[in-house]
Structures are given as structure tokens and as C-alpha cells.
FIDO-225701 format. One record per residue: residue in one letter; residue number from 1; x, y, z of N, C-alpha, C in turn. Coordinates in steps of 0.001 Angstrom, whole numbers. Example, Ala and Ser with C-alpha at 12.3 -4.5 7.8 and 13.67 -1.06 7.14 Angstrom:
BEGIN
<r><resn>A</resn><resi>1</resi><n_xx>13190</n_xx><n_yy>-5690</n_yy><n_zz>7800</n_zz><ca_xx>12300</ca_xx><ca_yy>-4500</ca_yy><ca_zz>7800</ca_zz><c_xx>13200</c_xx><c_yy>-3300</c_yy><c_zz>7800</c_zz></r>
<r><resn>S</resn><resi>2</resi><n_xx>12850</n_xx><n_yy>-2250</n_yy><n_zz>7080</n_zz><ca_xx>13670</ca_xx><ca_yy>-1060</ca_yy><ca_zz>7140</ca_zz><c_xx>12900</c_xx><c_yy>30</c_yy><c_zz>7870</c_zz></r>
//
This chain:
BEGIN
<r><resn>X</resn><resi>1</resi><n_xx>114865</n_xx><n_yy>-6822</n_yy><n_zz>61321</n_zz><ca_xx>113770</ca_xx><ca_yy>-7546</ca_yy><ca_zz>62355</ca_zz><c_xx>112462</c_xx><c_yy>-6454</c_yy><c_zz>62429</c_zz></r>
<r><resn>X</resn><resi>2</resi><n_xx>111295</n_xx><n_yy>-7464</n_yy><n_zz>62786</n_zz><ca_xx>110035</ca_xx><ca_yy>-7192</ca_yy><ca_zz>62817</ca_zz><c_xx>109758</c_xx><c_yy>-5998</c_yy><c_zz>64213</c_zz></r>
<r><resn>X</resn><resi>3</resi><n_xx>108990</n_xx><n_yy>-4975</n_yy><n_zz>63820</n_zz><ca_xx>108842</ca_xx><ca_yy>-4026</ca_yy><ca_zz>64964</ca_zz><c_xx>107594</c_xx><c_yy>-4519</c_yy><c_zz>65534</c_zz></r>
<r><resn>X</resn><resi>4</resi><n_xx>107845</n_xx><n_yy>-4775</n_yy><n_zz>66923</n_zz><ca_xx>106652</ca_xx><ca_yy>-5108</ca_yy><ca_zz>67980</ca_zz><c_xx>106226</c_xx><c_yy>-3978</c_yy><c_zz>68538</c_zz></r>
<r><resn>X</resn><resi>5</resi><n_xx>104847</n_xx><n_yy>-3537</n_yy><n_zz>68953</n_zz><ca_xx>104159</ca_xx><ca_yy>-2518</ca_yy><ca_zz>69501</ca_zz><c_xx>103071</c_xx><c_yy>-2994</c_yy><c_zz>70503</c_zz></r>
<r><resn>X</resn><resi>6</resi><n_xx>102984</n_xx><n_yy>-2619</n_yy><n_zz>71490</n_zz><ca_xx>101890</ca_xx><ca_yy>-3051</ca_yy><ca_zz>72638</ca_zz><c_xx>101075</c_xx><c_yy>-1564</c_yy><c_zz>72942</c_zz></r>
<r><resn>X</resn><resi>7</resi><n_xx>99659</n_xx><n_yy>-1594</n_yy><n_zz>72614</n_zz><ca_xx>98833</ca_xx><ca_yy>-316</ca_yy><ca_zz>73103</ca_zz><c_xx>97919</c_xx><c_yy>-957</c_yy><c_zz>74236</c_zz></r>
<r><resn>X</resn><resi>8</resi><n_xx>97524</n_xx><n_yy>-663</n_yy><n_zz>74882</n_zz><ca_xx>96653</ca_xx><ca_yy>-1059</ca_yy><ca_zz>75895</ca_zz><c_xx>95831</c_xx><c_yy>52</c_yy><c_zz>76557</c_zz></r>
<r><resn>X</resn><resi>9</resi><n_xx>94632</n_xx><n_yy>-258</n_yy><n_zz>77157</n_zz><ca_xx>93657</ca_xx><ca_yy>600</ca_yy><ca_zz>77364</ca_zz><c_xx>93165</c_xx><c_yy>-273</c_yy><c_zz>78749</c_zz></r>
<r><resn>X</resn><resi>10</resi><n_xx>93221</n_xx><n_yy>512</n_yy><n_zz>79781</n_zz><ca_xx>92930</ca_xx><ca_yy>17</ca_yy><ca_zz>81358</ca_zz><c_xx>91870</c_xx><c_yy>969</c_yy><c_zz>81606</c_zz></r>
<r><resn>X</resn><resi>11</resi><n_xx>90690</n_xx><n_yy>409</n_yy><n_zz>82184</n_zz><ca_xx>89553</ca_xx><ca_yy>1184</ca_yy><ca_zz>82737</ca_zz><c_xx>89312</c_xx><c_yy>1104</c_yy><c_zz>84269</c_zz></r>
<r><resn>X</resn><resi>12</resi><n_xx>88970</n_xx><n_yy>2190</n_yy><n_zz>84835</n_zz><ca_xx>88681</ca_xx><ca_yy>2045</ca_yy><ca_zz>86035</ca_zz><c_xx>88285</c_xx><c_yy>3431</c_yy><c_zz>86641</c_zz></r>
<r><resn>X</resn><resi>13</resi><n_xx>88835</n_xx><n_yy>4038</n_yy><n_zz>87796</n_zz><ca_xx>88161</ca_xx><ca_yy>5293</ca_yy><ca_zz>88416</ca_zz><c_xx>89405</c_xx><c_yy>5624</c_yy><c_zz>89314</c_zz></r>
<r><resn>X</resn><resi>14</resi><n_xx>89501</n_xx><n_yy>7442</n_yy><n_zz>89482</n_zz><ca_xx>90638</ca_xx><ca_yy>7625</ca_yy><ca_zz>90159</ca_zz><c_xx>90475</c_xx><c_yy>6909</c_yy><c_zz>91725</c_zz></r>
<r><resn>X</resn><resi>15</resi><n_xx>91873</n_xx><n_yy>6965</n_yy><n_zz>92030</n_zz><ca_xx>92241</ca_xx><ca_yy>6183</ca_yy><ca_zz>93533</ca_zz><c_xx>91666</c_xx><c_yy>7296</c_yy><c_zz>94597</c_zz></r>
<r><resn>X</resn><resi>16</resi><n_xx>90812</n_xx><n_yy>6639</n_yy><n_zz>95371</n_zz><ca_xx>90003</ca_xx><ca_yy>7453</ca_yy><ca_zz>96766</ca_zz><c_xx>90135</c_xx><c_yy>6544</c_yy><c_zz>97796</c_zz></r>
<r><resn>X</resn><resi>17</resi><n_xx>91702</n_xx><n_yy>6981</n_yy><n_zz>98865</n_zz><ca_xx>91869</ca_xx><ca_yy>6011</ca_yy><ca_zz>99768</ca_zz><c_xx>91057</c_xx><c_yy>6021</c_yy><c_zz>100708</c_zz></r>
<r><resn>X</resn><resi>18</resi><n_xx>89563</n_xx><n_yy>6718</n_yy><n_zz>100822</n_zz><ca_xx>88880</ca_xx><ca_yy>6573</ca_yy><ca_zz>101631</ca_zz><c_xx>87998</c_xx><c_yy>5346</c_yy><c_zz>101253</c_zz></r>
<r><resn>X</resn><resi>19</resi><n_xx>87838</n_xx><n_yy>4970</n_yy><n_zz>99629</n_zz><ca_xx>87003</ca_xx><ca_yy>3857</ca_yy><ca_zz>99409</ca_zz><c_xx>87618</c_xx><c_yy>2811</c_yy><c_zz>98760</c_zz></r>
<r><resn>X</resn><resi>20</resi><n_xx>89068</n_xx><n_yy>3080</n_yy><n_zz>98670</n_zz><ca_xx>89938</ca_xx><ca_yy>2059</ca_yy><ca_zz>97967</ca_zz><c_xx>90909</c_xx><c_yy>1643</c_yy><c_zz>98962</c_zz></r>
<r><resn>X</resn><resi>21</resi><n_xx>90968</n_xx><n_yy>610</n_yy><n_zz>99594</n_zz><ca_xx>91951</ca_xx><ca_yy>637</ca_yy><ca_zz>100608</ca_zz><c_xx>92784</c_xx><c_yy>-672</c_yy><c_zz>100573</c_zz></r>
<r><resn>X</resn><resi>22</resi><n_xx>94228</n_xx><n_yy>-522</n_yy><n_zz>100062</n_zz><ca_xx>95006</ca_xx><ca_yy>-1472</ca_yy><ca_zz>99614</ca_zz><c_xx>95140</c_xx><c_yy>-2625</c_yy><c_zz>101015</c_zz></r>
<r><resn>X</resn><resi>23</resi><n_xx>94485</n_xx><n_yy>-3875</n_yy><n_zz>100608</n_zz><ca_xx>94526</ca_xx><ca_yy>-4714</ca_yy><ca_zz>101551</ca_zz><c_xx>95677</c_xx><c_yy>-5773</c_yy><c_zz>101245</c_zz></r>
<r><resn>X</resn><resi>24</resi><n_xx>96138</n_xx><n_yy>-5804</n_yy><n_zz>100170</n_zz><ca_xx>97081</ca_xx><ca_yy>-6978</ca_yy><ca_zz>99214</ca_zz><c_xx>97703</c_xx><c_yy>-6359</c_yy><c_zz>98217</c_zz></r>
<r><resn>X</resn><resi>25</resi><n_xx>99082</n_xx><n_yy>-7185</n_yy><n_zz>97989</n_zz><ca_xx>99475</ca_xx><ca_yy>-6836</ca_yy><ca_zz>97011</ca_zz><c_xx>99335</c_xx><c_yy>-8135</c_yy><c_zz>95858</c_zz></r>
<r><resn>X</resn><resi>26</resi><n_xx>99669</n_xx><n_yy>-7893</n_yy><n_zz>94458</n_zz><ca_xx>99437</ca_xx><ca_yy>-9003</ca_yy><ca_zz>93490</ca_zz><c_xx>100499</c_xx><c_yy>-9529</c_yy><c_zz>93651</c_zz></r>
<r><resn>X</resn><resi>27</resi><n_xx>100421</n_xx><n_yy>-10888</n_yy><n_zz>93941</n_zz><ca_xx>101666</ca_xx><ca_yy>-12031</ca_yy><ca_zz>93800</ca_zz><c_xx>102027</c_xx><c_yy>-12167</c_yy><c_zz>92203</c_zz></r>
<r><resn>X</resn><resi>28</resi><n_xx>101245</n_xx><n_yy>-12429</n_yy><n_zz>91616</n_zz><ca_xx>101674</ca_xx><ca_yy>-12815</ca_yy><ca_zz>89911</ca_zz><c_xx>100574</c_xx><c_yy>-12783</c_yy><c_zz>89119</c_zz></r>
<r><resn>X</resn><resi>29</resi><n_xx>100599</n_xx><n_yy>-12636</n_yy><n_zz>87731</n_zz><ca_xx>99560</ca_xx><ca_yy>-12828</ca_yy><ca_zz>86762</ca_zz><c_xx>99613</c_xx><c_yy>-14399</c_yy><c_zz>86238</c_zz></r>
<r><resn>X</resn><resi>30</resi><n_xx>98356</n_xx><n_yy>-14932</n_yy><n_zz>86488</n_zz><ca_xx>98268</ca_xx><ca_yy>-16536</ca_yy><ca_zz>86341</ca_zz><c_xx>98024</c_xx><c_yy>-16942</c_yy><c_zz>84834</c_zz></r>
<r><resn>X</resn><resi>31</resi><n_xx>98018</n_xx><n_yy>-18271</n_yy><n_zz>84468</n_zz><ca_xx>97451</ca_xx><ca_yy>-18355</ca_yy><ca_zz>82973</ca_zz><c_xx>95979</c_xx><c_yy>-18967</c_yy><c_zz>83492</c_zz></r>
<r><resn>X</resn><resi>32</resi><n_xx>95374</n_xx><n_yy>-19002</n_yy><n_zz>84495</n_zz><ca_xx>93841</ca_xx><ca_yy>-18954</ca_yy><ca_zz>84774</ca_zz><c_xx>93248</c_xx><c_yy>-18636</c_yy><c_zz>84104</c_zz></r>
<r><resn>X</resn><resi>33</resi><n_xx>92441</n_xx><n_yy>-18864</n_yy><n_zz>83253</n_zz><ca_xx>91427</ca_xx><ca_yy>-18257</ca_yy><ca_zz>81963</ca_zz><c_xx>92087</c_xx><c_yy>-17179</c_yy><c_zz>80992</c_zz></r>
<r><resn>X</resn><resi>34</resi><n_xx>93490</n_xx><n_yy>-17431</n_yy><n_zz>80773</n_zz><ca_xx>94239</ca_xx><ca_yy>-16435</ca_yy><ca_zz>79990</ca_zz><c_xx>93440</c_xx><c_yy>-16643</c_yy><c_zz>78386</c_zz></r>
<r><resn>X</resn><resi>35</resi><n_xx>93109</n_xx><n_yy>-15394</n_yy><n_zz>77848</n_zz><ca_xx>92517</ca_xx><ca_yy>-15496</ca_yy><ca_zz>76558</ca_zz><c_xx>92991</c_xx><c_yy>-14412</c_yy><c_zz>75769</c_zz></r>
<r><resn>X</resn><resi>36</resi><n_xx>93389</n_xx><n_yy>-14994</n_yy><n_zz>74739</n_zz><ca_xx>94254</ca_xx><ca_yy>-14081</ca_yy><ca_zz>73549</ca_zz><c_xx>93630</c_xx><c_yy>-14263</c_yy><c_zz>72267</c_zz></r>
<r><resn>X</resn><resi>37</resi><n_xx>92936</n_xx><n_yy>-13401</n_yy><n_zz>71760</n_zz><ca_xx>91957</ca_xx><ca_yy>-13416</ca_yy><ca_zz>70619</ca_zz><c_xx>92274</c_xx><c_yy>-12343</c_yy><c_zz>69757</c_zz></r>
<r><resn>X</resn><resi>38</resi><n_xx>92284</n_xx><n_yy>-12833</n_yy><n_zz>68321</n_zz><ca_xx>92608</ca_xx><ca_yy>-11860</ca_yy><ca_zz>67211</ca_zz><c_xx>91148</c_xx><c_yy>-11649</c_yy><c_zz>66398</c_zz></r>
<r><resn>X</resn><resi>39</resi><n_xx>90741</n_xx><n_yy>-10179</n_yy><n_zz>66392</n_zz><ca_xx>89348</ca_xx><ca_yy>-9948</ca_yy><ca_zz>65991</ca_zz><c_xx>89472</c_xx><c_yy>-8672</c_yy><c_zz>65102</c_zz></r>
<r><resn>X</resn><resi>40</resi><n_xx>89029</n_xx><n_yy>-8447</n_yy><n_zz>64125</n_zz><ca_xx>88762</ca_xx><ca_yy>-7172</ca_yy><ca_zz>63120</ca_zz><c_xx>90056</c_xx><c_yy>-6450</c_yy><c_zz>62906</c_zz></r>
<r><resn>X</resn><resi>41</resi><n_xx>91349</n_xx><n_yy>-7323</n_yy><n_zz>62981</n_zz><ca_xx>92881</ca_xx><ca_yy>-6769</ca_yy><ca_zz>62594</ca_zz><c_xx>93520</c_xx><c_yy>-6443</c_yy><c_zz>64201</c_zz></r>
<r><resn>X</resn><resi>42</resi><n_xx>92619</n_xx><n_yy>-6692</n_yy><n_zz>65333</n_zz><ca_xx>93382</ca_xx><ca_yy>-6155</ca_yy><ca_zz>66267</ca_zz><c_xx>93286</c_xx><c_yy>-7425</c_yy><c_zz>67398</c_zz></r>
<r><resn>X</resn><resi>43</resi><n_xx>94371</n_xx><n_yy>-7592</n_yy><n_zz>68240</n_zz><ca_xx>94598</ca_xx><ca_yy>-8701</ca_yy><ca_zz>69311</ca_zz><c_xx>94091</c_xx><c_yy>-7946</c_yy><c_zz>70590</c_zz></r>
<r><resn>X</resn><resi>44</resi><n_xx>93300</n_xx><n_yy>-9363</n_yy><n_zz>71388</n_zz><ca_xx>92657</ca_xx><ca_yy>-8818</ca_yy><ca_zz>72606</ca_zz><c_xx>93229</c_xx><c_yy>-9829</c_yy><c_zz>73739</c_zz></r>
<r><resn>X</resn><resi>45</resi><n_xx>93796</n_xx><n_yy>-9388</n_yy><n_zz>74787</n_zz><ca_xx>94353</ca_xx><ca_yy>-10415</ca_yy><ca_zz>76041</ca_zz><c_xx>93831</c_xx><c_yy>-10108</c_yy><c_zz>77416</c_zz></r>
<r><resn>X</resn><resi>46</resi><n_xx>93299</n_xx><n_yy>-11486</n_yy><n_zz>77733</n_zz><ca_xx>92420</ca_xx><ca_yy>-11109</ca_yy><ca_zz>79102</ca_zz><c_xx>93296</c_xx><c_yy>-12094</c_yy><c_zz>80027</c_zz></r>
<r><resn>X</resn><resi>47</resi><n_xx>93752</n_xx><n_yy>-11319</n_yy><n_zz>81134</n_zz><ca_xx>94833</ca_xx><ca_yy>-12040</ca_yy><ca_zz>82315</ca_zz><c_xx>94098</c_xx><c_yy>-11762</c_yy><c_zz>83686</c_zz></r>
<r><resn>X</resn><resi>48</resi><n_xx>94401</n_xx><n_yy>-12604</n_yy><n_zz>84269</n_zz><ca_xx>93667</ca_xx><ca_yy>-12421</ca_yy><ca_zz>86012</ca_zz><c_xx>95475</c_xx><c_yy>-12683</c_yy><c_zz>86720</c_zz></r>
<r><resn>X</resn><resi>49</resi><n_xx>95062</n_xx><n_yy>-12095</n_yy><n_zz>87951</n_zz><ca_xx>96162</ca_xx><ca_yy>-11812</ca_yy><ca_zz>88599</ca_zz><c_xx>95961</c_xx><c_yy>-12836</c_yy><c_zz>90013</c_zz></r>
<r><resn>X</resn><resi>50</resi><n_xx>96815</n_xx><n_yy>-13186</n_yy><n_zz>90605</n_zz><ca_xx>96828</ca_xx><ca_yy>-13867</ca_yy><ca_zz>91962</ca_zz><c_xx>96966</c_xx><c_yy>-12962</c_yy><c_zz>93051</c_zz></r>
<r><resn>X</resn><resi>51</resi><n_xx>96073</n_xx><n_yy>-12686</n_yy><n_zz>93933</n_zz><ca_xx>96538</ca_xx><ca_yy>-12051</ca_yy><ca_zz>95263</ca_zz><c_xx>97075</c_xx><c_yy>-12446</c_yy><c_zz>96142</c_zz></r>
//
């Protein structure tokens, strides 16, 4: 059986409750504008979420 592995890089900043108020939760990941690309031996995936 082939071995599969996923590594991800997420960018952002530390949570500051004074500046970052949670107003809603994520309902689902959507296929809207989903992009999966293979470039220079690496895979890149872009997803959007429904709020």
C-alpha cells in the first residue's frame, strides 16, 4: 500500500480577543473556486469555507 502524507502551512496572527471576535462558525468547506495544482514537485490546494 502506498504511503500518503499531508503537510500544510497556515498563515495568520495570534488570536487577540479584543480585535478578533468570533461572530460565526464555519458551516462547511465548499467546492466553490476549489483549486488543486501540481507545481515543482509539490501539490497546492486552495479551499473556501461557508460561514
